[in-house]
N, C-alpha and C positions, 0 to 999 in steps of 0.2 A: 277860763278853760276853753280851748279850741275844740269845737265839735267836729267829729268826723262822721261821714255817712258811708255805709257799706250796703250794697245791694246784694241780696242773697236769694237763693232758691233752696227751699227746705223740702225734703221728702221724709216721711215717717210712717212706720208700720202701724197696724191696727191697735196694738197695745198702748200707743201713745196718743190716740185720737182724743180721748177724754181728759188727758193731762193738761193743766194750764201752763203750757210751756212759755208762751209770750208774757203772760202775767208774771211768771217767775223771773224771766229776763228783766222785766221792768223793775220789779221790786228788789231783786237780789243785786243787780248790777247797775241800776240807775240809767238804763238805756231806753230810748224812745223808739217804738216800732210803728211802721206805717205799712199796712198790707195793700199791695197793688193787685194781687190776683190770688185766688184760693180755689182749690178743688179738694173737698174732703168728702169721702164716702165712708161706709161702714168698714171698709177693708184697708183704706190707705189715705194718707193726707199729703197734699202738695201746696206749698205757699210760696209766693214771690213777695218779698218785702224789703224795706230798707230799715236799717238800724242806725240810730244816731246816738253818739256819745263820745266819751274819751277813748283814745286808742286802747288803753289797758282794759277798760270796761268792755269794749267790743270784743277784744281777744278773749277775755274771760267768759263772756256770754256765748261766744261761738264754741269754745271748748266745752261749756256746760251742755249745749245742744248735742254736740258730738258724743259726750259721755252718756247721754240719755238714749242714744241710738238713732239720732236724727242724721240724715245725710245732708251735708251743707255744701253748697257750691256758691262761690263768690263770682259776681259778674261785674 
């Protein structure tokens, strides 16, 4: 399998702060994440990270995040 790496910025609301979003990505879609920057408060979360995996798995993982209410920007 050829691995692809995508760099993402994630913003999410207070209701998602305690949800294990990255763990879910890893276990459900088999992607690897690496956090490069994080700023999480009681009101809001912001992460910069890279995701590594197959193209289809990455697409599914990003759609999962969006479906949960996460704002996803690819860089």
